[in-house]
KEKE-3310 file (N, C-alpha, C; in steps of 0.2 Angstrom, whole numbers, plus 5000, padded with zeros to 4 digits):
npx = (3628:3622:3604:3603:3592:3578:3562:3550:3557:3553:3539:3541:3547:3538:3528:3534:3539:3525:3518:3527:3523:3510:3512:3518:3509:3499:3505:3507:3494:3491:3499:3494:3480:3485:3489:3476:3471:3465:3474:3486:3478:3472:3458:3445:3453:3456:3465:3474:3471:3475:3465:3452:3440:3424:3415:3402:3395:3397:3392:3382:3374:3375:3372:3383:3390:3401:3409:3412:3422:3431:3437:3442:3437:3432:3438:3452:3466:3466:3457:3458:3463:3455:3460:3463:3457:3446:3440:3440:3431:3417:3424:3426:3416:3408:3411:3423:3430:3433:3443:3447:3451:3461:3471:3468:3464:3478:3486:3479:3483:3497:3500:3504:3500:3489:3495:3488:3483:3486:3470:3466:3476:3488:3498:3513:3515:3506:3492:3479:3463:3452:3447:3441:3433:3424:3416:3414:3401:3403:3400:3405:3401:3405:3418:3422:3414:3401:3403:3394:3393:3400:3408:3422:3436:3438:3447:3435:3437:3447:3455:3466:3471:3466:3452:3451:3450:3440:3429:3433:3430:3418:3408:3396:3386:3392:3388:3381:3370:3372:3367:3366:3376:3384:3375:3374:3366:3363:3354:3354:3345:3330:3315:3304:3309:3310:3323:3320:3328:3336:3344:3353:3359:3373:3387:3403:3415:3410:3407:3405:3395:3385:3376:3367:3351:3341:3327:3319:3305:3291:3292:3279:3270:3271:3272:3284:3301:3311:3330:3350:3363:3379:3390:3387:3390:3391:3380:3381:3384:3374:3370:3359:3344:3344:3337:3334:3338:3356:3365:3357:3348:3337:3324:3317:3313:3321:3316:3318:3322:3308:3304:3312:3316:3313:3317:3311:3320:3323:3331:3348:3357:3353:3350:3364:3371:3365:3371:3382:3385:3382:3388:3401:3411:3423:3426:3430:3439:3444:3450:3462:3470:3485:3483:3480:3489:3498:3501)
npy = (4788:4803:4807:4826:4836:4836:4827:4836:4845:4846:4849:4861:4871:4869:4875:4889:4893:4894:4903:4913:4914:4922:4931:4940:4941:4947:4958:4965:4968:4976:4987:4991:4992:5003:5015:5018:5024:5040:5047:5045:5048:5062:5063:5071:5079:5096:5108:5122:5138:5155:5163:5157:5154:5152:5139:5136:5146:5154:5149:5143:5152:5162:5159:5161:5154:5141:5145:5160:5161:5151:5152:5146:5134:5124:5126:5125:5114:5117:5123:5134:5147:5161:5178:5190:5201:5197:5193:5207:5211:5210:5213:5224:5230:5227:5220:5225:5229:5218:5210:5196:5195:5203:5195:5197:5210:5213:5207:5213:5227:5227:5220:5206:5188:5179:5165:5151:5135:5120:5109:5100:5090:5082:5072:5073:5067:5065:5070:5080:5085:5097:5103:5092:5084:5090:5095:5082:5079:5078:5080:5094:5089:5077:5074:5083:5082:5088:5103:5114:5111:5113:5123:5124:5119:5104:5085:5077:5064:5051:5051:5046:5034:5023:5025:5034:5024:5018:5026:5027:5014:5013:5023:5028:5029:5042:5050:5066:5077:5092:5105:5103:5100:5109:5109:5104:5096:5086:5072:5062:5052:5043:5032:5041:5055:5055:5059:5066:5066:5073:5071:5079:5085:5094:5113:5109:5109:5112:5107:5089:5086:5095:5092:5085:5086:5089:5085:5091:5091:5083:5084:5082:5085:5099:5106:5113:5112:5116:5124:5123:5131:5123:5134:5145:5161:5170:5183:5189:5189:5180:5163:5157:5148:5132:5131:5143:5158:5162:5170:5182:5197:5194:5181:5171:5156:5146:5140:5124:5118:5113:5096:5089:5072:5065:5056:5046:5043:5031:5028:5031:5021:5020:5030:5037:5026:5031:5044:5044:5038:5049:5058:5053:5045:5034:5016:5006:4995:5002:5012:5005:5005:5007:5018:5029:5037:5036:5043)
npz = (4664:4674:4677:4672:4672:4679:4674:4676:4668:4655:4654:4661:4652:4641:4644:4645:4633:4629:4636:4634:4622:4622:4630:4617:4611:4619:4621:4609:4605:4616:4611:4598:4604:4609:4598:4592:4602:4612:4620:4610:4597:4601:4599:4606:4612:4622:4613:4620:4616:4608:4609:4616:4604:4602:4590:4593:4599:4588:4578:4579:4586:4582:4569:4557:4543:4539:4525:4528:4537:4533:4520:4507:4507:4496:4485:4486:4493:4506:4520:4524:4537:4545:4542:4553:4549:4548:4561:4564:4558:4562:4579:4576:4582:4592:4607:4610:4621:4627:4638:4633:4619:4618:4611:4598:4594:4597:4588:4576:4579:4576:4565:4566:4564:4574:4582:4580:4590:4578:4577:4569:4564:4552:4548:4537:4527:4522:4509:4510:4502:4503:4493:4484:4492:4497:4487:4481:4489:4503:4519:4533:4544:4544:4545:4553:4564:4575:4574:4576:4590:4597:4610:4613:4600:4596:4590:4583:4576:4572:4562:4557:4545:4543:4547:4536:4526:4528:4526:4512:4506:4509:4502:4502:4512:4520:4509:4502:4497:4487:4492:4506:4513:4523:4530:4548:4556:4546:4542:4532:4522:4525:4532:4537:4535:4519:4503:4490:4474:4456:4442:4430:4416:4415:4412:4406:4414:4426:4442:4446:4456:4455:4447:4452:4458:4473:4484:4500:4499:4494:4475:4469:4475:4479:4469:4462:4469:4479:4480:4484:4478:4480:4478:4478:4481:4499:4504:4515:4535:4540:4538:4525:4522:4521:4502:4499:4486:4488:4481:4482:4487:4491:4498:4491:4487:4477:4460:4452:4437:4424:4420:4426:4432:4447:4458:4475:4489:4503:4510:4519:4510:4497:4493:4494:4487:4473:4472:4473:4460:4452:4455:4451:4459:4461:4463:4477:4469:4460:4464:4468:4459:4448:4440:4449:4454:4446:4432)
capx = (3627:3617:3602:3605:3587:3571:3558:3548:3559:3551:3533:3541:3549:3534:3525:3537:3536:3519:3518:3529:3520:3506:3515:3522:3502:3496:3509:3505:3486:3490:3503:3488:3475:3485:3490:3471:3467:3464:3482:3488:3475:3471:3452:3441:3454:3452:3471:3474:3474:3478:3460:3446:3435:3419:3409:3396:3392:3397:3390:3375:3370:3375:3371:3389:3391:3408:3412:3412:3428:3434:3434:3444:3435:3428:3445:3458:3466:3466:3449:3461:3463:3451:3464:3462:3453:3439:3438:3437:3424:3415:3424:3429:3409:3404:3414:3428:3436:3435:3448:3448:3452:3468:3476:3464:3468:3485:3488:3476:3487:3503:3501:3506:3497:3488:3498:3484:3486:3481:3468:3466:3484:3489:3507:3517:3515:3497:3489:3472:3461:3447:3441:3438:3431:3417:3414:3409:3395:3405:3397:3408:3401:3407:3427:3423:3410:3396:3405:3391:3390:3409:3413:3430:3436:3441:3446:3429:3437:3453:3458:3470:3472:3461:3448:3449:3450:3433:3426:3434:3429:3408:3408:3391:3387:3392:3387:3375:3368:3378:3365:3366:3387:3384:3370:3376:3362:3360:3355:3352:3337:3326:3307:3299:3313:3314:3322:3318:3333:3334:3350:3352:3364:3376:3389:3409:3418:3405:3407:3400:3389:3381:3371:3360:3348:3339:3326:3316:3299:3290:3289:3272:3265:3275:3271:3289:3304:3320:3337:3354:3369:3386:3396:3384:3392:3387:3381:3383:3386:3372:3367:3354:3341:3342:3331:3336:3346:3362:3368:3352:3345:3328:3326:3312:3315:3321:3310:3320:3320:3305:3304:3317:3312:3312:3317:3311:3325:3320:3338:3355:3362:3350:3354:3370:3372:3364:3374:3389:3384:3381:3397:3409:3417:3428:3425:3435:3442:3446:3455:3468:3474:3490:3481:3477:3493:3503:3494)
capy = (4795:4804:4816:4835:4839:4832:4824:4841:4854:4846:4852:4870:4872:4873:4882:4893:4894:4897:4911:4919:4916:4923:4937:4945:4943:4955:4966:4969:4968:4981:4992:4992:4998:5013:5019:5020:5028:5047:5046:5047:5051:5066:5063:5074:5084:5101:5112:5126:5144:5160:5166:5153:5153:5146:5137:5134:5153:5161:5146:5139:5156:5169:5158:5162:5149:5139:5150:5166:5163:5147:5154:5143:5126:5124:5128:5124:5109:5120:5125:5142:5149:5166:5182:5195:5205:5193:5195:5215:5214:5212:5215:5232:5238:5223:5215:5232:5230:5212:5206:5189:5199:5207:5195:5198:5219:5215:5207:5219:5234:5226:5213:5200:5183:5172:5156:5144:5128:5115:5102:5093:5087:5075:5067:5076:5063:5061:5076:5082:5089:5098:5105:5087:5080:5098:5096:5076:5078:5074:5089:5095:5086:5070:5074:5087:5081:5095:5108:5118:5110:5112:5128:5124:5114:5097:5083:5070:5058:5048:5054:5038:5030:5015:5028:5037:5019:5015:5028:5027:5009:5012:5032:5032:5030:5048:5055:5071:5083:5099:5111:5101:5100:5116:5106:5099:5090:5081:5064:5057:5049:5038:5034:5046:5062:5055:5063:5065:5068:5070:5071:5084:5090:5104:5113:5106:5112:5112:5100:5083:5086:5100:5089:5084:5092:5085:5092:5086:5093:5080:5091:5082:5090:5107:5113:5116:5110:5120:5123:5128:5128:5124:5137:5150:5167:5172:5191:5191:5185:5175:5157:5156:5143:5129:5134:5150:5160:5163:5176:5186:5197:5190:5174:5167:5149:5145:5135:5120:5119:5109:5092:5083:5067:5065:5051:5046:5037:5033:5025:5032:5020:5019:5037:5037:5025:5038:5050:5039:5035:5054:5062:5050:5042:5029:5014:5003:4993:5008:5017:5002:5006:5012:5026:5033:5040:5035:5046)
capz = (4664:4677:4674:4674:4670:4680:4670:4675:4666:4648:4655:4661:4646:4636:4649:4645:4626:4629:4641:4631:4616:4624:4630:4614:4607:4621:4618:4602:4606:4619:4607:4593:4605:4612:4595:4592:4608:4613:4620:4603:4592:4604:4601:4610:4618:4618:4614:4623:4610:4610:4610:4616:4600:4603:4587:4596:4599:4583:4573:4582:4590:4579:4561:4553:4540:4538:4521:4530:4540:4531:4512:4502:4508:4492:4479:4487:4498:4512:4521:4525:4542:4545:4544:4560:4549:4547:4568:4567:4553:4567:4582:4578:4586:4597:4611:4608:4628:4631:4638:4630:4613:4616:4606:4591:4595:4596:4580:4571:4577:4574:4558:4567:4564:4581:4581:4582:4591:4574:4579:4564:4560:4550:4545:4533:4522:4521:4508:4511:4496:4507:4488:4482:4497:4497:4479:4481:4492:4511:4523:4537:4550:4542:4547:4560:4569:4576:4575:4579:4597:4602:4615:4610:4596:4598:4586:4584:4572:4575:4556:4557:4538:4544:4547:4533:4521:4529:4522:4505:4505:4508:4503:4501:4517:4520:4504:4505:4493:4489:4496:4514:4514:4530:4536:4553:4558:4540:4547:4528:4520:4530:4529:4541:4529:4511:4499:4482:4468:4450:4439:4424:4411:4417:4407:4404:4420:4431:4447:4445:4460:4455:4442:4455:4463:4479:4490:4505:4499:4486:4470:4464:4477:4481:4463:4462:4474:4482:4480:4484:4476:4484:4473:4478:4485:4504:4504:4524:4539:4541:4537:4524:4524:4513:4496:4496:4482:4491:4480:4479:4494:4490:4502:4491:4484:4470:4458:4450:4430:4423:4416:4429:4435:4453:4461:4481:4493:4509:4515:4515:4506:4491:4490:4495:4477:4467:4472:4471:4451:4446:4459:4446:4463:4460:4466:4479:4465:4455:4468:4468:4452:4446:4437:4451:4456:4440:4424)
cpx = (3622:3613:3603:3597:3580:3568:3554:3549:3556:3543:3534:3542:3544:3530:3529:3538:3528:3519:3525:3525:3514:3505:3518:3514:3500:3499:3509:3498:3485:3494:3497:3483:3477:3486:3482:3468:3467:3472:3487:3486:3472:3462:3448:3444:3456:3460:3470:3476:3471:3471:3453:3439:3431:3413:3405:3395:3392:3394:3383:3371:3370:3371:3377:3388:3400:3411:3416:3421:3432:3435:3437:3443:3433:3432:3451:3459:3467:3459:3453:3458:3461:3456:3460:3457:3446:3435:3436:3431:3418:3415:3427:3424:3408:3410:3423:3434:3436:3442:3452:3450:3457:3472:3473:3467:3475:3490:3485:3483:3495:3505:3504:3501:3496:3489:3492:3488:3482:3478:3468:3471:3485:3496:3506:3516:3509:3495:3481:3469:3455:3441:3437:3432:3421:3413:3412:3404:3399:3402:3406:3410:3403:3414:3426:3420:3406:3398:3402:3388:3395:3410:3418:3431:3442:3443:3442:3432:3442:3458:3464:3469:3466:3452:3444:3447:3443:3428:3426:3430:3421:3406:3401:3385:3387:3391:3379:3374:3371:3374:3364:3373:3387:3380:3374:3370:3358:3361:3355:3344:3336:3317:3305:3306:3315:3315:3320:3324:3333:3343:3350:3358:3369:3382:3397:3410:3415:3406:3402:3393:3383:3376:3367:3358:3344:3334:3320:3308:3298:3288:3283:3265:3266:3272:3278:3293:3310:3327:3342:3358:3374:3390:3392:3386:3386:3387:3380:3386:3382:3370:3363:3353:3341:3335:3332:3341:3351:3365:3362:3351:3340:3328:3320:3314:3316:3319:3319:3319:3314:3306:3309:3310:3315:3312:3317:3316:3323:3325:3344:3357:3360:3353:3359:3375:3370:3367:3381:3392:3384:3387:3403:3410:3418:3427:3432:3441:3446:3451:3463:3471:3481:3489:3480:3484:3500:3499:3497)
cpy = (4798:4810:4822:4836:4835:4832:4831:4848:4853:4851:4861:4872:4873:4877:4888:4898:4896:4903:4915:4919:4923:4931:4943:4947:4949:4960:4969:4971:4975:4986:4994:4995:5005:5014:5020:5024:5036:5050:5048:5049:5059:5066:5067:5079:5092:5107:5118:5134:5149:5165:5159:5153:5150:5147:5138:5142:5156:5155:5143:5146:5163:5167:5157:5154:5147:5144:5155:5166:5154:5148:5152:5136:5123:5125:5127:5117:5110:5123:5136:5142:5158:5173:5187:5200:5205:5194:5201:5215:5215:5215:5221:5235:5234:5221:5220:5233:5225:5209:5197:5189:5201:5203:5198:5206:5219:5213:5212:5227:5233:5221:5208:5193:5179:5167:5153:5139:5123:5110:5097:5094:5083:5075:5072:5073:5064:5072:5073:5085:5092:5099:5099:5085:5085:5096:5089:5072:5076:5082:5089:5092:5079:5068:5078:5087:5087:5099:5113:5118:5108:5121:5129:5120:5108:5093:5076:5064:5058:5050:5049:5035:5024:5019:5033:5032:5016:5018:5028:5020:5008:5021:5033:5034:5038:5054:5059:5075:5090:5105:5108:5099:5104:5114:5102:5096:5087:5074:5058:5055:5044:5037:5038:5053:5058:5061:5062:5069:5067:5075:5074:5085:5096:5103:5109:5112:5113:5107:5093:5082:5090:5097:5085:5090:5088:5093:5087:5087:5088:5084:5089:5084:5098:5110:5114:5113:5118:5116:5127:5124:5127:5130:5146:5154:5169:5181:5194:5188:5180:5171:5157:5148:5136:5128:5139:5152:5163:5170:5181:5190:5193:5181:5169:5161:5150:5139:5132:5123:5111:5104:5086:5076:5064:5057:5049:5041:5039:5029:5028:5028:5019:5026:5040:5035:5028:5042:5048:5040:5043:5058:5060:5050:5035:5024:5010:5000:4999:5013:5014:5002:5009:5020:5031:5039:5042:5037:5046)
cpz = (4669:4673:4675:4679:4674:4674:4668:4672:4659:4650:4657:4657:4640:4638:4646:4639:4624:4630:4637:4622:4619:4626:4625:4609:4612:4621:4615:4601:4611:4615:4604:4596:4607:4604:4592:4598:4607:4614:4614:4598:4594:4601:4606:4614:4615:4619:4616:4617:4614:4614:4611:4612:4602:4595:4588:4596:4593:4576:4574:4582:4585:4570:4555:4550:4536:4534:4525:4533:4536:4520:4506:4503:4502:4485:4480:4493:4506:4516:4523:4535:4543:4547:4551:4557:4548:4555:4569:4564:4559:4576:4585:4581:4591:4602:4610:4612:4628:4631:4634:4623:4614:4614:4598:4590:4593:4590:4574:4571:4575:4566:4560:4567:4571:4578:4585:4582:4583:4577:4574:4563:4558:4546:4539:4529:4518:4517:4507:4506:4500:4500:4484:4485:4497:4492:4475:4485:4501:4515:4527:4543:4551:4546:4554:4567:4571:4579:4579:4585:4602:4604:4612:4608:4597:4591:4587:4581:4574:4566:4555:4549:4538:4542:4542:4525:4523:4526:4514:4500:4504:4508:4506:4506:4521:4513:4503:4498:4495:4492:4504:4517:4521:4535:4542:4555:4551:4544:4540:4526:4523:4528:4532:4536:4523:4508:4494:4478:4460:4446:4433:4421:4414:4409:4408:4409:4426:4434:4446:4448:4459:4448:4444:4460:4467:4482:4495:4505:4492:4481:4464:4469:4480:4474:4462:4471:4474:4482:4481:4483:4480:4484:4475:4483:4492:4504:4510:4527:4539:4540:4534:4524:4518:4508:4496:4490:4488:4487:4477:4487:4496:4492:4498:4485:4477:4465:4452:4441:4428:4420:4419:4430:4441:4454:4469:4485:4500:4514:4515:4512:4501:4489:4489:4487:4472:4466:4470:4461:4449:4447:4452:4451:4461:4466:4473:4473:4460:4459:4469:4464:4451:4443:4440:4454:4449:4433:4421)
residu = (MET:PRO:GLN:ILE:PHE:ASP:ARG:SER:SER:ASN:ALA:LEU:ALA:ARG:MET:SER:LEU:ILE:LEU:SER:GLY:LEU:LEU:ILE:ILE:ALA:MET:GLY:LEU:THR:LEU:ASP:ALA:LEU:GLN:ARG:SER:PRO:TRP:VAL:THR:ARG:GLN:GLY:GLN:ARG:ALA:ASP:GLN:PRO:VAL:PRO:PHE:SER:HIS:LYS:HIS:HIS:VAL:GLU:GLY:LEU:GLY:LEU:GLN:CYS:GLN:TYR:CYS:HIS:THR:THR:VAL:GLU:GLU:SER:SER:TYR:ALA:GLY:ILE:PRO:PRO:THR:LYS:THR:CYS:MET:ASN:CYS:HIS:SER:GLN:ILE:TRP:THR:ASP:ALA:GLN:ILE:LEU:ASP:PRO:VAL:ARG:HIS:SER:TRP:ALA:THR:GLY:GLU:SER:ILE:THR:TRP:THR:ARG:VAL:HIS:ASP:LEU:PRO:ASP:PHE:VAL:PHE:PHE:ASN:HIS:GLU:ILE:HIS:VAL:ASN:LYS:GLY:ILE:GLY:CYS:ALA:THR:CYS:HIS:GLY:ARG:VAL:ASP:GLU:MET:PRO:ILE:MET:TYR:LYS:GLN:ASN:SER:LEU:GLN:MET:GLU:TRP:CYS:LEU:ASN:CYS:HIS:ARG:ASP:PRO:GLU:LYS:ASN:LEU:ARG:PRO:THR:SER:GLU:ILE:TYR:ASN:MET:VAL:TRP:THR:GLY:ALA:SER:GLU:LEU:HIS:PRO:VAL:TRP:CYS:ALA:ALA:GLN:THR:VAL:SER:ALA:GLY:THR:PRO:THR:ALA:GLU:SER:VAL:THR:CYS:THR:GLU:LYS:ASN:PRO:ASP:LEU:SER:GLY:GLY:VAL:GLN:MET:ALA:SER:LEU:THR:SER:PRO:LEU:PRO:GLY:LEU:HIS:ALA:GLN:SER:VAL:GLY:THR:ALA:LEU:ASP:SER:GLU:ASN:THR:ALA:PRO:MET:GLN:LEU:PRO:ALA:GLY:LEU:HIS:TYR:ALA:GLU:PHE:THR:SER:GLN:LYS:ALA:LEU:GLY:ASN:PHE:LEU:ALA:LYS:HIS:TYR:ASP:ILE:ARG:ASN:PRO:ARG:GLU:LEU:THR:SER:CYS:GLU:VAL:CYS:HIS:ARG)
# end
């Protein structure tokens, strides 16, 4: 019987299988890179808004703190979008005829809400709680980036599950004292900028993060250290400096109770380990327990 295929067909068949495998692998890697790309995650994309609100102007320029607009960030799963009344607290007196603020004045006159385009939009199956993250020492800039430097708000991080898991597997690198939650320039403890922290007993019902007090001044040399509480109310529009009594018009430093033992931290890893212990943060092994969801 005559031979139908040439001997070279065997080599061609092997080469075809190899090329097909390489093509499938290349397509998988391409799709994996695509789903992480800004084209899908919308990182760095500035959405069109009805009013080009500038966080840089309001936060860095005017000194407004996050809680003035996002009033429920410490006690709710949602940070909250400020009502038009919040805008009119200032803009009923300044920029009253600015064309750029026509949507705000229209909303105030008619009672219709301004339709903002959501920037940090998670999938419907994801439940994210702002309250627990803020009260466990995660600062605004950790997730949202340097908002105080954004003329137009954009998403700095992907907020994909992989990004969230990287933090939950090693949260210590992002933990900070509660007095620094809204500090956009916080960089953590280091040799050049050490942090002193002490733990104290707090009453039942108080967030665990409030059991730790920290200062960037050596308590042994200053004769007393300053503290700012996460839960202190804001007296006005302007941000208060760390170490002042936020619930009082008097900006004199608040002295911490005497008798606390302060430890010096010169690395963010060491500080994070200390805070994770006293903030009662679960480790990765505990997070995989069935009791996390099924209680």
